[in-house]
N, CA, C and O atoms as a MOPAC input file, in Angstrom:
PM7 MOZYME 1SCF
protein

 N      0.60600 1    -0.99700 1    -0.03200 1
 C     -0.09700 1     0.01500 1     0.18500 1
 C      0.52500 1     1.17100 1     0.04800 1
 O      1.33300 1     1.40800 1     0.94500 1
 N      0.39500 1     2.12100 1    -0.93400 1
 C      1.35000 1     3.84100 1    -1.13300 1
 C      0.87000 1     4.23000 1    -0.13100 1
 O     -0.23900 1     3.82700 1     0.21800 1
 N      1.72800 1     5.30600 1     0.75000 1
 C      1.26700 1     6.35900 1     1.40500 1
 C      0.91900 1     7.85200 1     0.85400 1
 O      1.21000 1     8.24800 1    -0.27400 1
 N      0.49100 1     8.33400 1     1.48900 1
 C     -0.06400 1     9.62500 1     0.73300 1
 C      0.95900 1    10.33000 1     0.93100 1
 O      1.58500 1    10.45100 1     1.98400 1
 N      1.23600 1    11.00600 1    -0.47700 1
 C      2.41100 1    12.42800 1    -0.43900 1
 C      1.43600 1    13.20000 1    -1.06000 1
 O      0.50500 1    13.08800 1    -1.85700 1
 N      2.46200 1    14.67100 1     0.14300 1
 C      1.71500 1    15.78700 1    -0.11200 1
 C      3.53500 1    16.64000 1    -0.83200 1
 O      4.70200 1    16.25900 1    -0.74300 1
 N      3.10500 1    17.44900 1    -1.26200 1
 C      4.02700 1    18.85400 1    -1.82000 1
 C      4.15100 1    20.18100 1    -0.75600 1
 O      3.32900 1    21.07700 1    -0.56600 1
 N      5.04500 1    20.03900 1    -0.34000 1
 C      5.54600 1    21.24700 1    -0.03100 1
 C      6.29200 1    22.14300 1    -0.48300 1
 O      6.75300 1    21.55000 1    -1.45900 1
 N      6.85200 1    23.35600 1    -0.49300 1
 C      7.68900 1    24.04300 1    -1.03200 1
 C      7.90200 1    25.11500 1     0.05500 1
 O      6.92800 1    25.74800 1     0.46100 1
 N      9.37600 1    25.38900 1     0.63600 1
 C     10.17100 1    26.41500 1     1.22900 1
 C     11.39500 1    27.25500 1     1.13100 1
 O     12.37000 1    26.66900 1     0.65900 1
 N     11.57000 1    28.58100 1     1.49400 1
 C     12.89900 1    28.66000 1     1.48100 1
 C     13.32600 1    29.17200 1     2.78100 1
 O     12.78600 1    29.92800 1     3.58800 1
 N     14.68900 1    28.42000 1     2.75900 1
 C     15.18800 1    28.66800 1     3.90800 1
 C     16.34300 1    29.28000 1     3.89100 1
 O     16.97900 1    29.34600 1     2.83900 1
 N     17.11500 1    30.19500 1     5.81900 1
 C     17.47100 1    30.91200 1     6.08400 1
 C     18.99800 1    30.66100 1     6.07500 1
 O     19.84900 1    31.48500 1     6.40900 1
 N     19.29600 1    28.94000 1     5.48400 1
 C     20.86000 1    28.54200 1     6.35800 1
 C     21.23500 1    27.72100 1     5.18000 1
 O     20.44300 1    27.00900 1     4.56400 1
 N     22.55800 1    27.87500 1     4.89400 1
 C     23.20700 1    27.57000 1     4.02000 1
 C     22.85600 1    26.07500 1     3.48500 1
 O     22.72900 1    25.08500 1     4.20500 1
 N     22.71600 1    26.12400 1     1.96000 1
 C     22.48100 1    24.62700 1     1.25300 1
 C     23.06600 1    23.33700 1     2.15900 1
 O     22.55400 1    22.30200 1     2.58500 1
 N     24.30300 1    23.89200 1     2.22600 1
 C     25.41300 1    22.23000 1     2.56000 1
 C     24.84000 1    21.61400 1     3.99500 1
 O     24.77800 1    20.44100 1     4.36300 1
 N     24.33800 1    23.17000 1     4.85000 1
 C     23.63200 1    22.46600 1     6.55800 1
 C     21.91400 1    21.73700 1     5.91500 1
 O     21.23900 1    20.97300 1     6.60500 1
 N     21.63200 1    22.06300 1     4.93100 1
 C     20.22500 1    21.54100 1     4.25500 1
 C     20.71100 1    19.91900 1     4.11200 1
 O     20.40700 1    19.03900 1     4.91700 1
 N     21.52000 1    19.73900 1     2.92300 1
 C     21.87600 1    18.52700 1     2.62100 1
 C     22.67700 1    17.46900 1     3.36900 1
 O     23.00800 1    16.30200 1     3.16200 1
 N     22.88500 1    18.59200 1     4.55400 1
 C     23.84600 1    17.39500 1     5.48200 1
 C     22.58500 1    16.71900 1     6.57700 1
 O     22.49900 1    15.61900 1     7.12100 1
 N     21.84500 1    17.73000 1     6.59300 1
 C     20.42400 1    17.19000 1     7.58100 1
 C     19.71500 1    16.11100 1     6.57800 1
 O     19.50300 1    14.99000 1     7.04000 1
 N     19.39000 1    16.35200 1     5.42000 1
 C     18.91700 1    15.56500 1     4.97000 1
 C     19.41700 1    14.21400 1     4.79200 1
 O     18.68400 1    13.25700 1     5.04300 1
 N     20.81100 1    14.03200 1     4.30600 1
 C     21.18400 1    12.54900 1     4.46000 1
 C     21.78000 1    11.95200 1     5.56200 1
 O     22.55200 1    10.99500 1     5.49300 1
 N     21.26800 1    12.76300 1     7.03400 1
 C     21.50200 1    12.10200 1     8.74100 1
 C     20.00000 1    11.63700 1     8.53300 1
 O     19.63900 1    10.75600 1     9.31300 1
 N     18.90500 1    12.15800 1     7.45300 1
 C     17.78200 1    11.62100 1     7.75800 1
 C     17.31100 1    10.61800 1     6.96500 1
 O     16.09700 1    10.45000 1     6.84200 1
 N     18.26300 1     9.79700 1     6.30400 1
 C     18.41200 1     8.83000 1     5.69600 1
 C     17.98800 1     9.24600 1     4.11200 1
 O     17.70000 1     8.33400 1     3.33700 1
 N     17.96600 1    10.35200 1     3.75300 1
 C     18.19100 1    10.49200 1     2.32900 1
 C     19.36000 1    11.07900 1     1.05300 1
 O     19.98400 1    12.13700 1     0.98200 1
 N     19.31300 1     9.78500 1     0.06600 1
 C     20.40600 1    10.20000 1    -0.61700 1
 C     20.90900 1    10.64800 1    -1.76900 1
 O     21.17400 1     9.52400 1    -2.19700 1
 N     21.30600 1    11.44700 1    -2.73700 1
 C     21.42400 1    11.85900 1    -3.73000 1
 C     21.23800 1    11.06600 1    -4.63000 1
 O     21.72600 1     9.94400 1    -4.76700 1
 N     20.13600 1    11.91600 1    -5.63500 1
 C     20.02100 1    11.22500 1    -6.69600 1
 C     20.37600 1    11.37300 1    -8.18800 1
 O     20.71800 1    10.49100 1    -8.97500 1
 N     20.21500 1    12.69000 1    -8.39300 1
 C     20.66200 1    13.66000 1    -9.38800 1
 C     21.18800 1    14.80200 1    -8.91100 1
 O     21.02500 1    15.16000 1    -7.74500 1
 N     21.87900 1    15.47900 1    -9.80300 1
 C     22.26300 1    17.20800 1    -9.47800 1
 C     22.53200 1    17.91600 1   -10.95900 1
 O     23.42000 1    17.74400 1   -11.79400 1
 N     21.51000 1    18.68600 1   -10.91900 1
 C     21.50000 1    19.56500 1   -12.41400 1
 C     22.15300 1    20.96100 1   -12.15500 1
 O     22.54500 1    21.36400 1   -11.05900 1
 N     22.20700 1    21.64700 1   -13.37200 1
 C     21.81900 1    23.40700 1   -13.52600 1
 C     20.62600 1    23.28000 1   -14.49800 1
 O     20.42700 1    22.53900 1   -15.46100 1
 N     19.73600 1    24.48000 1   -13.78000 1
 C     18.70400 1    24.54900 1   -14.86500 1
 C     19.11300 1    26.20300 1   -14.86700 1
 O     19.85900 1    26.76000 1   -14.06200 1
 N     18.35900 1    26.85100 1   -16.07800 1
 C     18.07900 1    27.57800 1   -16.14100 1
 C     16.43500 1    28.17000 1   -16.09700 1
 O     15.71700 1    27.41600 1   -16.75400 1
 N     15.71700 1    29.26000 1   -15.52100 1
 C     14.68800 1    29.80000 1   -15.64300 1
 C     14.42700 1    32.01700 1   -15.02700 1
 O     14.84800 1    32.96000 1   -14.35700 1
 N     13.49300 1    31.54500 1   -15.91800 1
 C     13.53000 1    33.23200 1   -16.02300 1
 C     15.05800 1    34.05300 1   -16.15300 1
 O     15.40300 1    35.01400 1   -15.46500 1
 N     15.65700 1    33.55200 1   -16.96700 1
 C     17.23000 1    33.76100 1   -17.05000 1
 C     18.13500 1    34.03100 1   -15.73200 1
 O     19.11300 1    34.76500 1   -15.58700 1
 N     17.41900 1    33.12300 1   -14.76400 1
 C     18.37300 1    33.03000 1   -13.85800 1
 C     18.87000 1    31.21600 1   -13.57400 1
 O     18.10300 1    30.25400 1   -13.55900 1
 N     20.28500 1    31.20700 1   -13.38800 1
 C     20.69700 1    29.38300 1   -12.96900 1
 C     20.68800 1    29.00200 1   -12.05500 1
 O     20.79200 1    30.07100 1   -11.45400 1
 N     20.63700 1    28.08500 1   -11.09500 1
 C     20.23100 1    27.47500 1   -10.57400 1
 C     20.54700 1    25.91200 1   -10.12200 1
 O     19.97800 1    25.08500 1   -10.83400 1
 N     21.31200 1    25.41100 1    -9.12100 1
 C     21.91700 1    24.40000 1    -8.78100 1
 C     20.86200 1    23.80200 1    -8.27400 1
 O     20.30000 1    24.38200 1    -7.34500 1
 N     20.26700 1    22.37000 1    -8.79100 1
 C     19.25000 1    21.86100 1    -7.84000 1
 C     19.91700 1    20.24300 1    -7.93600 1
 O     20.55800 1    19.69400 1    -8.83200 1
 N     19.38900 1    19.70000 1    -6.40200 1
 C     20.15400 1    18.78600 1    -6.16800 1
 C     18.83900 1    17.45000 1    -5.87100 1
 O     18.75100 1    17.64100 1    -4.65800 1
 N     18.28400 1    16.82200 1    -6.02100 1
 C     17.03900 1    15.69800 1    -6.26300 1
 C     17.65000 1    14.40000 1    -5.13800 1
 O     18.32100 1    13.44800 1    -5.53600 1
 N     17.41700 1    14.53000 1    -4.30000 1
 C     17.43800 1    13.57400 1    -2.66400 1
 C     15.58200 1    12.33700 1    -3.12100 1
 O     14.48100 1    12.43800 1    -3.66200 1
 N     16.55400 1    11.24400 1    -2.32100 1
 C     15.52500 1    10.28300 1    -2.80800 1
 C     15.35400 1     9.71500 1    -1.04400 1
 O     16.35200 1     9.81500 1    -0.33000 1
 N     14.30400 1     9.25000 1    -0.56600 1
 C     14.34300 1     8.11700 1     0.48300 1
 C     12.70100 1     6.94700 1    -0.20600 1
 O     11.62000 1     7.42000 1    -0.55600 1
 N     12.97400 1     5.84900 1    -0.19800 1
 C     11.72200 1     5.43100 1    -1.22300 1
 C     10.73400 1     6.59200 1    -1.89200 1
 O     10.99500 1     7.73000 1    -2.28300 1
 N      9.52300 1     5.85400 1    -1.86100 1
 C      9.39100 1     7.41700 1    -2.62500 1
 C      9.18400 1     8.27900 1    -2.01500 1
 O      7.99700 1     8.55700 1    -2.18700 1
 N      9.67800 1     9.01600 1    -1.27100 1
 C      9.69400 1    10.27000 1    -0.97200 1
 C     10.80800 1    11.20200 1    -1.65800 1
 O     11.94600 1    10.73300 1    -1.66800 1
 N     10.59100 1    12.60400 1    -2.29300 1
 C     11.87500 1    13.19900 1    -2.89100 1
 C     12.02300 1    14.16600 1    -2.51800 1
 O     11.01900 1    14.78100 1    -2.15800 1
 N     12.83300 1    14.56000 1    -2.45000 1
 C     12.90000 1    15.95400 1    -1.86700 1
 C     13.80900 1    17.20800 1    -3.11800 1
 O     14.77700 1    16.59600 1    -3.56900 1
 N     13.76500 1    18.16800 1    -3.52100 1
 C     14.20400 1    18.66600 1    -4.53900 1
 C     15.40500 1    20.55100 1    -3.16800 1
 O     15.07700 1    21.50100 1    -2.45700 1
 N     16.47600 1    20.00100 1    -3.59900 1
 C     16.92800 1    21.83700 1    -3.00100 1
 C     17.86200 1    22.64700 1    -4.20100 1
 O     18.99100 1    22.37600 1    -4.61200 1
 N     16.91400 1    23.76100 1    -4.59400 1
 C     17.46600 1    24.51500 1    -5.72000 1
 C     18.17400 1    26.04100 1    -5.45700 1
 O     17.54700 1    26.90900 1    -4.85000 1
 N     19.49100 1    26.26300 1    -5.95800 1
 C     19.81700 1    27.32700 1    -5.35200 1
 C     20.09300 1    27.99800 1    -6.43600 1
 O     20.56100 1    27.54500 1    -7.48000 1
 N     19.71800 1    29.41300 1    -6.12100 1
 C     20.66400 1    30.08200 1    -7.56900 1
 C     21.92300 1    30.52100 1    -7.63000 1
 O     22.38000 1    31.05700 1    -6.62000 1
 N     22.72900 1    30.39700 1    -8.78400 1
 C     23.58000 1    30.67100 1    -8.76500 1
 C     23.58100 1    32.10600 1    -9.00700 1
 O     22.59800 1    32.70600 1    -9.44000 1
 N     25.07700 1    32.83700 1    -8.62600 1
 C     25.62200 1    33.96700 1    -8.25700 1
 C     25.91100 1    34.77100 1    -7.85900 1
 O     24.91900 1    34.61500 1    -7.14700 1
 N     26.60700 1    36.21200 1    -7.29900 1
 C     27.28700 1    36.63700 1    -6.55400 1
 C     26.98300 1    37.68000 1    -6.18200 1
 O     27.54900 1    38.17300 1    -5.20700 1
 N     25.74400 1    38.49200 1    -7.02100 1
 C     25.04500 1    39.38700 1    -6.66200 1
 C     24.58100 1    39.78200 1    -5.20900 1
 O     25.19700 1    40.75500 1    -4.77400 1
 N     23.79400 1    39.34100 1    -4.49900 1
 C     24.01200 1    38.97800 1    -3.01200 1
 C     23.31400 1    37.53200 1    -2.50600 1
 O     22.76700 1    36.72400 1    -3.25600 1
 N     23.47300 1    37.40300 1    -1.01300 1
 C     23.27300 1    36.19500 1    -0.45800 1
 C     21.82300 1    35.35800 1    -1.13000 1
 O     20.80000 1    36.01500 1    -1.32600 1
 N     21.87300 1    33.98600 1    -1.41800 1
 C     20.72000 1    33.11300 1    -2.07100 1
 C     20.58400 1    32.11000 1    -1.25500 1
 O     21.51700 1    31.42300 1    -0.83800 1
 N     19.15900 1    31.94200 1    -0.92600 1
 C     18.84900 1    31.32700 1     0.44300 1
 C     17.96200 1    29.80900 1    -0.66100 1
 O     17.09400 1    29.91900 1    -1.52800 1
 N     18.38200 1    29.03900 1    -0.33700 1
 C     18.15300 1    27.28100 1    -1.16400 1
 C     16.27500 1    27.51000 1    -0.11600 1
 O     15.60200 1    27.90100 1     0.83800 1
 N     16.45700 1    26.76200 1    -1.57600 1
 C     14.32600 1    27.08500 1    -1.46800 1
 C     14.27000 1    25.07900 1    -1.94800 1
 O     14.46900 1    24.54100 1    -3.03800 1
 N     13.94300 1    24.51000 1    -0.67800 1
 C     13.37700 1    22.86600 1    -0.95100 1
 C     11.78200 1    22.65400 1    -1.29700 1
 O     10.69900 1    22.95600 1    -0.79400 1
 N     12.18000 1    22.09400 1    -2.22500 1
 C     10.58600 1    21.58600 1    -2.56700 1
 C     10.33000 1    20.14500 1    -2.02200 1
 O     11.12500 1    19.40500 1    -2.60400 1
 N      9.46800 1    19.35400 1    -1.05200 1
 C      9.42300 1    18.65100 1    -0.80600 1
 C      8.25700 1    17.45700 1    -0.98400 1
 O      7.07100 1    17.60100 1    -0.68800 1
 N      8.70100 1    16.57500 1    -1.38600 1
 C      6.92100 1    15.42900 1    -2.16500 1
 C      7.45600 1    14.39300 1    -0.91300 1
 O      8.44600 1    13.69100 1    -1.11800 1
 N      6.90700 1    14.35300 1     0.08800 1
 C      6.41000 1    13.22800 1     1.09800 1
 C      5.69800 1    13.21900 1     1.72900 1
 O      4.72900 1    13.92400 1     1.44900 1
 N      5.66000 1    12.23800 1     3.32100 1
 C      4.36500 1    12.23000 1     3.77400 1
 C      4.23200 1    13.28200 1     4.75900 1
 O      5.26700 1    13.79400 1     5.18600 1
 N      3.09700 1    13.68200 1     5.18600 1
 C      3.06500 1    14.84200 1     6.22000 1
 C      3.60400 1    14.35100 1     7.34100 1
 O      3.25300 1    15.04700 1     8.29300 1
 N      4.54400 1    13.15100 1     7.77100 1
 C      5.59400 1    12.92300 1     8.59700 1
 C      6.41700 1    13.44000 1     8.31900 1
 O      6.91000 1    14.34200 1     8.99700 1
 N      6.94600 1    12.95300 1     6.97200 1
 C      8.33100 1    13.99400 1     6.85200 1
 C      8.95200 1    14.94000 1     6.54200 1
 O     10.14800 1    15.22900 1     6.57000 1
 N      7.46600 1    15.75100 1     6.02700 1
 C      7.75600 1    17.11700 1     5.44600 1
 C      7.64700 1    17.91700 1     6.90700 1
 O      8.18100 1    19.02400 1     6.96900 1
 N      6.93200 1    17.35600 1     8.14800 1
 C      6.88500 1    18.09700 1     9.12500 1
 C      8.39200 1    18.30400 1     9.86400 1
 O      8.86800 1    19.35100 1    10.30200 1
 N      9.06100 1    16.75800 1     9.85200 1
 C     10.04700 1    16.63700 1    10.60600 1
 C     11.34600 1    17.52100 1     9.79500 1
 O     12.20900 1    18.17900 1    10.37600 1
 N     11.22600 1    17.35000 1     8.43700 1
 C     12.16500 1    18.34200 1     7.77200 1
 C     12.18900 1    19.95900 1     7.88200 1
 O     13.03200 1    20.74500 1     7.45000 1
 N     11.21000 1    20.15600 1     8.47100 1
 C     10.88700 1    21.58700 1     8.56400 1
 C     11.04900 1    22.02300 1     9.83800 1
 O     11.03400 1    23.25000 1     9.93700 1
 N     11.23200 1    21.28200 1    11.06700 1
 C     11.33300 1    20.98300 1    12.43000 1
 C     12.97500 1    20.79600 1    11.97700 1
 O     13.74900 1    21.61500 1    12.47300 1
 N     13.35100 1    20.11100 1    11.37100 1
 C     15.23800 1    19.89900 1    11.31100 1
 C     15.78200 1    21.51200 1    10.92300 1
 O     16.71100 1    22.07600 1    11.50100 1
 N     15.16700 1    21.94800 1    10.08400 1
 C     15.50500 1    22.84200 1     9.36800 1
 C     15.24700 1    24.95300 1    10.10800 1
 O     15.82100 1    26.04100 1    10.13500 1
 N     13.88000 1    24.19800 1    10.57600 1
 C     13.62200 1    25.68600 1    11.87400 1
 C     14.77200 1    25.89500 1    12.47700 1
 O     14.87000 1    26.77400 1    13.33300 1

């Protein structure tokens, strides 16, 4: 039986390397890394997986001002709350 998955997207005020470390500690593994272009901006995207759950961490590339990673979670409500709690 598949569990119900929800989608949540948040911006966090901590460096992306700390986000990555937290996800790895929670049992997620890196599935893929890509650079994308959206609205004239370049983004580094890392996709993490744990079973059926997915977490995408996107960080804008550039030196103009500090960037805050955007995290998109496709997971159970429990996982979403766990990730938000760890990153809060």
